matplotlib code that plots the C-alpha trace (Angstrom):
import matplotlib.pyplot as plt

x = [51.1, 48.6, 47.1, 48.6, 49.2, 46.6, 47.9, 45.9, 47.5, 46.1, 46.6, 45.6, 48.3, 51.5, 53.2, 50.1, 49.0, 52.7, 52.9, 49.7, 50.8, 54.1, 52.6, 49.7, 52.2, 54.2, 51.0, 49.9, 46.4, 45.9, 43.3, 44.0, 42.0, 41.8, 39.6, 38.8, 39.5, 42.9, 45.5, 43.2, 46.1, 49.7, 49.9, 47.0, 48.5, 52.0, 53.5, 54.1, 57.6, 59.4, 62.8, 66.0, 67.6, 69.1, 67.2, 68.9, 72.3, 73.9, 71.8, 70.7, 72.8, 71.4, 67.9, 69.4, 70.8, 67.5, 65.7, 67.8, 67.6, 63.8, 63.3, 64.9, 62.5, 59.5, 60.3, 60.5, 57.4, 55.1, 55.7, 52.0, 52.2, 55.5, 56.6, 60.4, 60.3, 64.0, 64.9, 67.0, 68.6, 68.9, 71.4, 70.3, 73.2, 72.4, 72.6, 75.9, 78.5, 80.0, 76.6, 76.3, 79.5, 78.6, 75.2, 77.2, 79.7, 76.7, 74.9, 78.1, 78.8, 75.1, 75.2, 72.9, 73.5, 74.2, 75.4, 76.1, 74.5, 74.7, 72.1, 71.5, 71.3, 68.9, 66.6, 66.8, 65.4, 62.8, 62.2, 60.2, 63.2, 64.3, 67.0, 69.4, 69.7, 73.6, 73.6, 71.9, 72.5, 70.4, 69.3, 66.8, 63.8, 60.4, 56.6, 54.5, 50.6, 50.2, 46.5, 47.0, 50.1, 48.2, 45.2, 47.3, 49.1, 45.7, 44.4, 47.6, 47.0, 43.2, 44.3, 46.3, 43.5, 43.9, 40.7, 40.9, 38.4, 38.2, 36.0, 36.8, 38.2, 40.1, 38.6, 40.6, 43.1, 42.4, 45.0, 45.1, 47.8, 51.1, 49.8, 47.9, 45.5, 43.2, 41.4, 38.0, 36.6, 33.8, 32.6, 31.0, 27.6, 26.4, 26.0, 29.2, 31.4, 33.8, 36.2, 35.6, 33.8, 31.5, 28.7, 28.2, 28.6, 31.3, 33.5, 36.2, 38.8, 41.2, 44.8, 47.8, 49.9, 49.1, 51.1, 50.5, 51.2, 49.1, 52.0, 51.2, 48.3, 50.6, 50.7, 46.9, 47.1, 49.9, 48.1, 45.3, 47.8, 49.5, 52.8, 54.3, 55.0, 56.9, 55.7, 56.2, 53.7, 54.9, 52.4, 53.4, 51.2, 51.0, 49.6, 48.3, 48.7, 46.3, 48.9, 52.4, 54.5, 57.6, 58.1, 60.9, 60.9, 62.6, 64.3, 66.2, 69.7, 70.1, 70.1, 66.8, 64.2, 60.4, 59.0, 61.8, 60.2, 57.8, 56.8, 54.9, 52.2, 49.7, 48.0, 49.2, 52.1, 52.4, 54.2, 55.6, 56.1, 56.5, 57.6, 55.9, 55.5, 51.9, 50.3, 47.5, 47.5, 44.1, 43.5, 45.8, 45.5, 45.6, 46.8, 46.7, 50.2, 51.6, 50.0, 51.4, 54.9, 55.0, 53.9, 55.9, 59.1, 58.8, 58.1, 61.9, 62.6, 59.6, 58.5, 55.4, 54.0, 53.3, 50.5, 49.3, 46.0, 46.0, 43.2, 43.5, 45.8, 46.2, 48.0, 49.8, 51.2, 54.7, 54.8, 58.4, 59.9, 63.0, 64.4, 63.5, 67.1, 67.8, 65.6, 65.6, 63.8, 63.4, 61.5, 63.7, 66.6, 64.5, 65.8, 63.5, 64.5, 62.1, 62.1, 60.7, 59.4, 59.1, 56.8, 57.9, 61.5, 60.8, 57.8, 57.3, 54.1, 53.9, 51.9, 52.5, 55.1, 54.7, 56.4, 57.2, 58.9, 60.2, 59.1, 56.7, 59.5, 60.7, 57.3, 58.2, 61.3, 59.6, 57.0, 59.6, 61.5, 58.5, 57.3, 60.4, 60.0, 56.4, 57.4, 60.3, 57.7, 56.1, 59.0, 57.5, 60.2, 59.1, 61.1, 60.0, 58.9, 57.5, 60.7, 60.5, 56.9, 55.0, 52.2, 48.6, 48.5, 52.4, 52.9, 54.0, 53.1, 54.2, 52.7, 53.9, 51.1, 48.7, 45.0, 43.4, 42.1, 41.9, 39.4, 38.0, 39.1, 41.0, 44.6, 45.0, 42.2, 43.5, 47.0, 45.9, 43.6, 46.6, 48.8, 46.3, 45.3, 48.6, 48.4, 44.7, 43.8, 42.7, 40.3, 38.8, 38.6, 37.6, 33.7, 30.9, 29.1, 29.2, 32.4, 32.3, 34.5, 33.1, 35.7, 37.3, 40.0, 41.6, 40.3, 38.3, 35.9, 32.9, 34.5, 37.1, 34.5, 32.5, 35.4, 36.1, 32.7, 32.8, 35.7, 34.6, 30.8, 28.9, 31.7, 32.6, 35.7, 37.1, 36.2, 38.1, 41.4, 41.2, 40.7, 41.6, 38.0, 37.2, 40.8, 41.5, 41.2, 37.6, 37.8, 34.6, 32.5, 31.8, 31.9, 30.7, 27.0, 28.2, 30.0, 26.9, 24.8, 27.0, 25.5, 22.1, 20.6, 22.7, 22.0, 18.9, 18.4, 19.4, 22.5, 23.4, 22.6, 24.7, 27.8, 27.4, 27.4, 30.3, 32.4, 31.5, 32.4, 35.8, 36.3, 35.4, 37.8, 41.0, 39.6, 38.7, 42.5, 42.8, 39.8, 41.3, 41.9, 40.8, 40.3, 37.5, 35.9, 36.0, 34.7, 31.8, 31.1, 31.1, 28.5, 26.3, 26.2, 25.5, 22.8, 21.0, 21.2, 21.2, 19.4, 22.4, 21.1, 18.0, 14.4, 12.6, 9.7, 12.2, 13.1, 12.2, 9.0, 5.8, 5.4, 6.2, 3.2, 4.0, 0.8, 2.6, 5.1, 2.1, 0.5, 3.4, 3.8, 2.8, 5.1, 7.3, 10.3, 12.4, 14.4, 13.0, 14.7, 16.6, 13.6, 11.1, 12.9, 13.3, 9.7, 8.4, 7.5, 4.8, 4.5, 6.4, 5.3]
y = [41.5, 39.7, 37.4, 35.7, 37.8, 37.1, 36.6, 36.8, 34.7, 35.4, 32.2, 28.6, 27.0, 25.3, 28.2, 29.8, 26.4, 25.7, 29.2, 28.4, 25.3, 26.7, 29.7, 27.8, 25.3, 28.1, 29.4, 32.1, 32.8, 32.1, 32.7, 31.5, 32.8, 31.3, 32.6, 28.9, 25.4, 24.8, 24.6, 26.7, 28.8, 27.6, 24.7, 22.8, 23.2, 21.8, 18.6, 16.9, 16.8, 16.5, 18.3, 16.6, 20.0, 18.3, 20.8, 23.8, 22.2, 24.4, 27.5, 28.1, 26.3, 28.1, 26.8, 23.4, 23.1, 24.3, 21.6, 18.5, 19.7, 20.0, 16.8, 14.9, 16.7, 16.1, 12.3, 12.3, 14.3, 13.7, 10.1, 9.5, 12.3, 11.3, 8.3, 8.2, 7.5, 8.5, 10.6, 10.3, 13.3, 11.5, 12.6, 12.3, 12.2, 15.7, 17.0, 18.6, 16.5, 19.5, 20.4, 16.8, 16.9, 20.5, 19.1, 16.2, 18.6, 20.9, 18.3, 17.3, 20.9, 21.0, 17.7, 16.1, 12.3, 11.7, 8.7, 8.2, 5.2, 3.9, 4.1, 0.4, 0.7, 3.6, 1.4, -1.5, 1.1, 2.4, 0.0, 2.6, 5.1, 5.9, 3.3, 6.2, 7.7, 7.7, 8.0, 9.5, 10.8, 9.3, 11.6, 11.1, 12.9, 11.9, 12.5, 14.4, 14.9, 18.6, 18.4, 15.7, 17.7, 21.0, 19.5, 17.9, 21.0, 22.8, 19.9, 20.2, 24.0, 23.6, 20.9, 23.7, 26.3, 27.8, 29.1, 27.9, 29.7, 28.7, 30.4, 33.5, 36.5, 39.3, 42.5, 45.1, 45.7, 47.7, 50.3, 52.7, 55.5, 53.6, 50.2, 47.3, 46.4, 43.6, 42.6, 42.9, 39.5, 38.3, 34.9, 32.7, 31.0, 27.5, 24.6, 22.8, 25.0, 25.9, 23.9, 25.9, 29.1, 32.1, 31.4, 34.1, 37.9, 40.4, 40.3, 42.5, 40.7, 42.6, 41.3, 42.1, 41.0, 40.1, 37.7, 38.0, 34.4, 34.7, 33.8, 35.1, 37.1, 39.0, 42.1, 42.5, 42.4, 44.8, 47.0, 47.1, 48.5, 51.0, 49.0, 47.4, 43.6, 43.0, 39.4, 38.3, 35.4, 32.8, 30.1, 26.6, 23.7, 20.1, 17.2, 14.2, 10.7, 7.8, 5.5, 5.9, 5.3, 5.4, 4.8, 7.2, 10.9, 11.6, 14.9, 15.9, 16.8, 20.0, 23.9, 25.4, 24.5, 23.8, 20.3, 18.4, 16.4, 13.4, 12.9, 9.5, 10.6, 8.1, 6.2, 8.7, 10.4, 14.5, 15.9, 19.3, 22.2, 25.4, 28.8, 32.1, 35.3, 36.7, 39.9, 38.3, 35.1, 34.5, 35.7, 34.1, 32.0, 28.2, 27.2, 23.9, 24.2, 24.1, 20.6, 19.5, 20.8, 19.1, 15.5, 15.8, 16.9, 14.4, 11.7, 11.9, 10.6, 8.3, 7.3, 5.5, 9.0, 9.9, 7.2, 7.4, 8.8, 12.2, 12.5, 16.3, 19.4, 22.3, 25.4, 26.6, 30.0, 30.2, 33.2, 34.4, 37.4, 39.3, 42.3, 45.4, 46.3, 42.8, 43.2, 39.6, 39.5, 35.6, 34.0, 31.1, 33.2, 34.5, 32.8, 30.1, 31.4, 32.9, 36.4, 37.8, 41.3, 43.1, 46.1, 48.2, 47.9, 48.3, 50.8, 52.2, 50.2, 48.2, 45.2, 43.1, 40.9, 39.3, 35.9, 35.6, 33.2, 29.8, 26.3, 23.7, 21.6, 24.5, 25.6, 24.4, 26.1, 29.4, 28.9, 28.6, 31.9, 33.9, 32.4, 33.3, 36.8, 37.2, 36.1, 38.5, 41.3, 40.3, 38.9, 35.5, 32.9, 29.7, 27.3, 25.9, 22.1, 21.5, 19.8, 17.2, 16.7, 14.5, 15.7, 14.1, 10.7, 10.3, 9.2, 5.6, 4.9, 2.2, 1.6, -2.0, -2.9, -5.4, -4.2, -6.9, -9.1, -6.4, -4.2, -6.7, -4.9, -6.2, -5.8, -3.0, -1.0, -1.5, -0.4, 2.7, 3.7, 3.4, 5.4, 8.2, 8.0, 7.1, 6.7, 7.5, 4.2, 2.5, 5.6, 5.9, 2.3, 0.3, 0.6, -1.9, -0.4, -1.6, -0.1, -0.4, 1.3, 4.5, 5.7, 2.6, 4.4, 5.5, 2.8, 5.3, 3.7, 5.1, 5.2, 7.6, 9.8, 10.2, 11.0, 13.8, 15.0, 15.2, 17.6, 19.5, 19.3, 19.3, 20.7, 17.6, 19.4, 19.5, 15.8, 15.3, 16.8, 14.9, 11.5, 11.7, 10.5, 11.4, 12.1, 8.8, 7.7, 8.2, 11.8, 11.2, 9.8, 6.6, 8.1, 11.6, 10.4, 8.1, 10.7, 13.1, 10.2, 10.1, 13.4, 12.0, 12.1, 14.9, 17.5, 18.4, 17.8, 21.3, 21.3, 17.9, 18.7, 22.0, 20.3, 17.5, 20.2, 21.8, 18.8, 18.0, 21.3, 21.2, 17.8, 19.2, 22.1, 20.2, 17.6, 20.2, 20.7, 16.8, 16.0, 13.7, 10.1, 7.7, 10.7, 12.1, 8.8, 8.7, 12.1, 11.3, 8.1, 10.0, 12.4, 9.6, 8.0, 11.1, 12.1, 8.8, 7.5, 10.7, 13.1, 15.5, 17.1, 18.0, 17.0, 18.5, 19.6, 21.9, 23.7, 27.2, 27.6, 25.9, 22.5, 19.3, 17.1, 14.0, 12.6, 12.3, 10.0, 7.7, 8.3, 7.8, 9.0, 7.1, 4.0, 4.4, 2.6, 5.8, 6.4, 9.4, 12.8, 14.7, 17.2, 14.6, 13.2, 16.6, 17.0, 14.0, 12.0, 14.3, 15.8, 19.3, 22.2]
z = [42.5, 44.9, 42.3, 39.4, 36.3, 33.5, 30.1, 27.0, 24.0, 20.6, 18.2, 18.8, 16.5, 17.8, 19.3, 21.0, 22.5, 23.6, 25.3, 27.1, 28.4, 29.8, 31.3, 32.9, 34.3, 35.8, 37.6, 35.6, 34.7, 30.9, 28.4, 24.8, 21.9, 18.5, 15.5, 14.2, 15.5, 17.0, 14.3, 12.2, 10.6, 9.5, 12.0, 10.4, 6.9, 7.3, 6.0, 9.1, 9.2, 12.5, 11.4, 12.1, 11.1, 8.0, 5.8, 7.3, 8.0, 5.0, 4.7, 8.4, 10.9, 14.1, 13.0, 12.3, 15.8, 17.3, 15.4, 16.3, 19.9, 19.8, 17.7, 20.8, 23.2, 21.4, 20.8, 24.7, 25.7, 22.7, 21.7, 20.8, 18.2, 16.6, 14.4, 14.0, 10.1, 9.6, 6.6, 3.6, 1.6, -1.7, -4.6, -8.4, -11.1, -12.1, -8.3, -7.1, -5.5, -3.8, -2.2, -1.0, 0.9, 2.3, 3.6, 5.2, 7.0, 7.9, 9.7, 11.6, 12.6, 14.0, 15.9, 13.6, 13.3, 9.6, 7.7, 3.9, 2.2, -1.4, -3.9, -3.5, 0.2, -0.1, -2.4, 0.2, 2.7, 0.3, -2.8, -4.8, -5.1, -8.4, -9.8, -10.8, -7.2, -6.6, -2.8, 0.3, 3.6, 6.5, 9.1, 12.1, 10.6, 11.6, 11.2, 13.7, 13.8, 14.3, 15.1, 18.0, 19.3, 19.5, 21.1, 23.6, 24.5, 25.0, 27.0, 29.3, 29.7, 30.5, 33.0, 34.6, 34.6, 31.2, 29.6, 25.9, 23.5, 19.9, 17.0, 19.1, 16.7, 18.2, 16.7, 18.5, 21.3, 24.3, 24.6, 27.6, 26.8, 26.0, 27.3, 25.9, 28.7, 26.9, 23.9, 22.4, 21.2, 19.0, 20.0, 17.3, 18.3, 17.6, 20.0, 20.9, 18.8, 21.5, 23.7, 26.8, 27.1, 26.0, 23.7, 21.1, 21.4, 21.9, 25.2, 26.5, 28.4, 30.5, 30.6, 32.4, 29.4, 25.7, 23.6, 19.8, 18.6, 15.3, 12.9, 9.3, 11.0, 13.5, 11.4, 11.7, 15.4, 15.6, 13.6, 16.2, 18.6, 16.1, 15.7, 12.7, 12.7, 9.4, 8.9, 5.1, 4.4, 1.9, 0.5, -0.2, -1.5, 0.0, -1.9, -0.2, -1.9, -1.3, 0.2, 1.9, -1.3, 1.1, 4.8, 5.3, 4.7, 1.3, 0.8, -2.3, -1.8, -3.5, -2.5, -2.1, -4.5, -4.9, -4.7, -2.7, 0.0, 0.7, 4.2, 5.1, 7.3, 9.0, 6.0, 3.6, 2.0, 1.8, -1.1, -0.8, -1.4, -3.1, -1.7, -2.9, -1.2, -0.9, 0.6, 2.6, 4.7, 3.9, 0.2, -2.4, -5.6, -5.3, -8.7, -10.5, -11.8, -8.3, -7.8, -11.2, -10.3, -7.1, -8.5, -11.6, -9.7, -7.0, -9.5, -10.4, -6.8, -6.4, -10.0, -8.8, -7.7, -11.4, -11.4, -8.0, -6.9, -5.3, -2.8, -1.9, -2.0, 0.6, 0.9, 3.9, 4.7, 6.5, 8.9, 7.9, 9.6, 8.6, 10.3, 8.2, 7.4, 5.7, 2.5, 0.9, -2.3, -2.3, 0.5, 0.4, 1.6, 4.7, 7.9, 9.5, 12.9, 15.3, 16.7, 20.0, 19.6, 22.8, 21.8, 24.9, 23.9, 20.3, 20.1, 23.6, 23.8, 27.2, 27.8, 24.6, 22.8, 19.4, 18.5, 14.8, 12.4, 13.4, 12.7, 13.9, 15.2, 17.5, 18.8, 22.2, 22.5, 21.3, 23.9, 26.5, 25.6, 25.4, 28.7, 30.4, 29.0, 30.3, 33.8, 33.9, 33.5, 36.6, 38.7, 38.4, 39.5, 37.8, 36.0, 32.6, 32.7, 29.4, 28.1, 30.9, 31.5, 29.0, 27.2, 27.9, 26.1, 26.3, 29.8, 30.1, 26.5, 24.1, 20.6, 20.9, 23.4, 22.1, 22.6, 20.2, 23.3, 25.8, 23.7, 21.5, 18.3, 15.4, 15.7, 13.0, 14.3, 18.0, 17.1, 15.1, 18.1, 20.6, 18.5, 18.5, 22.1, 23.5, 27.4, 27.3, 25.4, 28.5, 29.6, 26.3, 24.9, 27.9, 27.5, 27.8, 25.0, 21.3, 19.7, 16.0, 13.6, 12.4, 9.9, 8.1, 6.4, 9.5, 11.9, 14.2, 16.5, 18.2, 21.5, 20.1, 18.3, 21.4, 23.4, 20.8, 21.0, 24.7, 24.1, 21.1, 21.1, 17.8, 15.7, 13.7, 12.1, 15.5, 16.0, 12.8, 14.0, 17.3, 15.6, 11.8, 11.0, 7.4, 6.5, 4.6, 1.2, 0.8, 2.2, 4.3, 1.6, 3.7, 7.1, 7.4, 7.9, 10.5, 12.3, 12.3, 13.6, 16.7, 17.5, 17.7, 21.1, 22.6, 19.7, 17.7, 14.1, 12.8, 14.8, 13.7, 9.9, 10.2, 11.6, 9.0, 6.1, 7.6, 7.5, 4.1, 2.9, 4.5, 3.0, -0.4, -0.3, -0.6, -3.1, -6.0, -6.9, -7.6, -9.7, -12.5, -13.1, -10.2, -8.0, -10.2, -10.1, -6.2, -6.2, -8.4, -6.4, -3.2, -5.0, -6.1, -2.8, -0.9, -3.4, -3.7, -0.2, 1.8, -0.3, -0.1, -3.3, -1.5, -1.7, -4.6, -2.5, -0.7, -4.1, -4.9, -7.2, -7.5, -5.7, -7.4, -8.3, -6.9, -8.3, -11.6, -10.4, -9.6, -12.9, -14.9, -18.5, -21.8, -22.2, -25.3, -26.7, -26.3, -22.9, -21.1, -22.0, -19.0, -19.2, -18.8, -15.9, -14.2, -14.8, -13.0, -16.2, -17.2, -20.8, -21.0, -22.9]

ax = plt.figure().add_subplot(projection="3d")
ax.plot(x, y, z, "-o")
ax.set_aspect("equal")
plt.show()
C-alpha cells in the first residue's frame, strides 16, 4: 500500500484514545470519533482506582496479573496522572478468615506485592478506620485521574498526526459487500465544541479499517454492520464525599459484593460501588437506595462516612463481555478480561474489529493488542512504544518541585497546578499576565483555564475535565461564572452564556441524588447566589405573558405593618385582584 492505512476508531474513552496513540505512533493515519467529550462514556464514570490486581487475585487471576503489570507501566509513563496511595484489604470480625488467606495466596500467585498488617498498624496508616478491623493486606493500589490520562493520550495521538473529533456521533457504518469501508458521522455544531475538526453537518469518512472501541455501546455499532457484539452492560453507583476521609484505597476483604471500596481521589474520596445488569447503557434508573447502600455499608469500615457531606453521585456502566456459551446470570461472575473480536474471522465481515471488556487499568495493553492486530492486516512492521514513551505532561516530571517562588503562587496552589500539568507546568504557568485562582476548591488558576480553552474552545465541560475546575466542594457554585468570564473577548455573549448553562447543568446532574443535610444547604446557597447575583432565575422582563410594570416598583404599595404576601412580591408590590 503506497500510503499509510487510514484507521477510524469509534470511541473516545481510555481504550479508544490508547489505540489512537499507539497506531499514530506506528505511523498509521488515524481518525478518532467520540459522541461527546473525551471520556463521555464509562471512562468518565469510574472510581479512579489504579488496580494492583488485588481485587481479582482470587476470582480472576489472569486479569489480576494484567493489572499489576499495567500498574507499573502507568506509574512510569503517566506519572502526572497517578497518585500511589497504596491500598488495604481490610477484614472485619464477621469476614472470612479463609478468604483472607486465599486473597493473600492469590496475590502471591499473581506477582502482586502483598503484606499482612495488624488492625492497629492499619489504623496507624488510616486513623479513621473502624476500631474493630482485625487486620489487613497491604497492596500497591493507586488513584488515577481518568480525564487527565485520556486527554494526554489524545494529545499524544494528535502530535503524531491523528485527527481527534469529539461531539461526533457515528450514525451508520459504510458496508460494501462483505467489507466495512468507512463510517457516516453527524458532527455537532457550536463554537469551540470540537478538539480538532469539522463543524456541524454529516460527513462520510472512508477508512481502510474500523475499530469499534465503544465499550458498553459496542453492540449498537455492531448492529450497524449486521453483526452481534454481546456486551452485557452493568451499572454501578459512585458517591463523592466532600473531603479525603482516607489517603489509602480501602477495600473490604470479602468475596464479591456491593459497596466495598473507598478511593481517595484528588481533594475528595469516591465510594463504590454496585453491580447490576441493565439493558441500555444510557437509559437505566438511578436510584436513591443505591447511594444509601454505599454510604451505610462503607461506614462499617470508615465510621465517619455516615456523617460526612456527600457532594454528588454518579453512575457508570461497565462494558462486560462474556462469550455466548458461558451464560452467567450474575454480572459479578463475568470476567473483567478483555476480548478482541475479529469480525472477518468471526462473522465473515472484513474491515472491522471490536474490542470489548477489560478495565481502565489495562487500557494501554488492550490498545497494544488491537494495534498489533490492525498492523498485521496491512503488513505494517512497527513496534509498540506506548509502554516506554511518557505521555505529554509526564516527561522528566516530579511533584516535589517547589513552584511557589518560580510562579508567584501560594505553595498549595502551585503544587496542585504542577500535579495536574506535570512537565507542562513551565510552559503553561510561566506568564507575565495576572494569574489569579479561578476555582478555589481545586486551586485552578487562570493560566490553566486559558490553556484548556485553547485546546477545547468554548466548551467549559471540556475545560472542566482538563483542569478539574468546578469539581470540588462547591460543585461550581463559586467558579462557574468565573470560568465563563474567561471566554470573554474571544467568544460572543450567546456562545458564552450557552457554555455557562451547559456547565451548570452538568454540575447539577450529580448533585440531585445528594440533597440532604449539609449538601442541601450548599445547593440552596448556590441557588441563592446564582439567582441574586447573576440573575440565573432570569429577568422577569423576559418572561412569557404581559410585560412587567416596573413603575410599580417605584410607586410602591401602601405601607402596612404586615409583611407582603408571596403574591404581592411576585406582583411588584401592586394590589392584586
